[in-house]
N, C-alpha and C positions, 0 to 999 in steps of 0.2 A: 504494500500500500504506500503511495507517495506520502512523504512526511507531513505536508500540510493537510492532506486528507485525514491523516491519523488523528490530528487535533479535533476534527469535527466528528469522527466516528468512534473514537475510543472513549469509553465510559470511565468515570472515576473509579469504578469497582476494579478496573484493571491496574490501577496504581496502588502503591503501598499507602494505605490509609493508616496513620499511626494512632494508637490509643493515647489519649491525653488524661492526665489526672483530673478528677472531677470532685469538687467539694460543693457544699451547700452555700448559697449566697450569705448565710449568716455565720459562716466559718470565720474565725479570727484571721486578721490580715497576716499575722505571723505564720499561720498554717499555710496560707496561700503562697507566701513567699518561699517557704520551705519546699512546697510542691513544685513551684516554678523553677527553683534551683536544680531540681533533679529531673525535670521534665525533658524528655528527648524532643518534644515538639516545640518547646519555647513558649508554652501557654498552659493555662489552667482553665478548665471549663467550670462554670457555676450552674448547677442544676438543682431543681426541686423535684425529686422523684425522676421520672423519665423526661421531664420538660426542661429544655435548655433555657436558662435565664440570662447568662452572660458569659463573657470571656475576659481573661486577664492575660495580656501578652507581655513579653519583655519590654516592648516599647511603652506599654501602659505603665509598667514598673518605673521606667526612667522618667516619664512625664508626670505621673500622678503620685508617685510614692517617694522616690529618691529625692526629688527636689522640694518636697513639702514635708514638714514635720507632721506626723500622724499620731493621734491619741492611741493609747493601748487598746481602747475599745473599738477601734476601726475594724470593720468587717469587709469581707470580699465584695459585698454589694456596694460598699461606699466607693470603691475604686475601679470596679470592672466596667467593661463596655456592655451595657444592657442590650438585650435582644439582638445578638450579633447576626450577621448574614450567615446563611447556611446553604448548602447545596445537597440535593438528593443524590444518592449514590449512583443513580442511572443518568445523571447529567453528563455532558461531554467535557473533555479536558478544555476545549475551546471556551466553553462557558465559564469555567473556573478562571482561565486566563483573563477573560473579559472582565469578570467581577474584580479580580485582584488589581487589575490595572485601573479601571474606572473608579473603583471605590477606595483605592489605595490601602488595601489590606494584604497582609502576608499569611495570615492563618484563616482557613475556612473550615468550620465544623461540617462534617459530612454526616447526613442522616439517611435513614432508611425507614420509610413509613413513619416519620416523626421521631424515631429513636436515634440518638447520637451513636454513630459507629466509630468516630475518631475525627482526626483533623488532617487536612492536607495543607502542606506548607509550600511556599514559593519554590524552595529547593527541590521539592518532589516534581514540580512541573518542569524545572530546568533539566533535571535528570531524565525525565521522559523525552523532552525535545532532543537532548543530546543522544539518546538511544535511537532516535529516528534518523539522525545524521551521523552515524558512527565514523564513516570514512573522513568526512569533513572535520569532525571534532578531533579525532585521533591523529590526523595528519596536519594539524596546525603547525606553522613554522615556529621556531623559538622566538621569544620576545625580541623584536628587532629595534626596540627603542634604545637610544644610546644611554649607557650607564656612566654617569659622571661621578668619578671618585673625587671627593673633596679631601685635600691634604689638611692635616691638622697643623696649626701654627701659622706663621706669617709668611 
């Protein structure tokens, strides 16, 4: 299948959808940060039962937590992005790319019949595209930009 056609015909179910740590929105912020530190997806989902309520990403951490002093009583709900965009598992890779670019998001929770199955990350999309162009990617020339070495001292 031609590479561009693969974007329109391949379903998200064919990609590696990564499980993400999930906490309740009322979880203490310290628990969310601990989960974020160990998360291979770079995000933590907030759910109440099977219903997704929000997402906390590394970017959220930098913008909403690290730069602001937070009270010990702060919860995940206080800092998460509520009602995040989601994609159904039978959506195409092209649709995921379109949402990531136009909505400026890096993490998209993937659902199946309303239940969260995991998260797809921008890196997953890049890896998929690279697999569609193996000869082009693997045969790239070495970096041809000049490397200027700076001498120490005068």
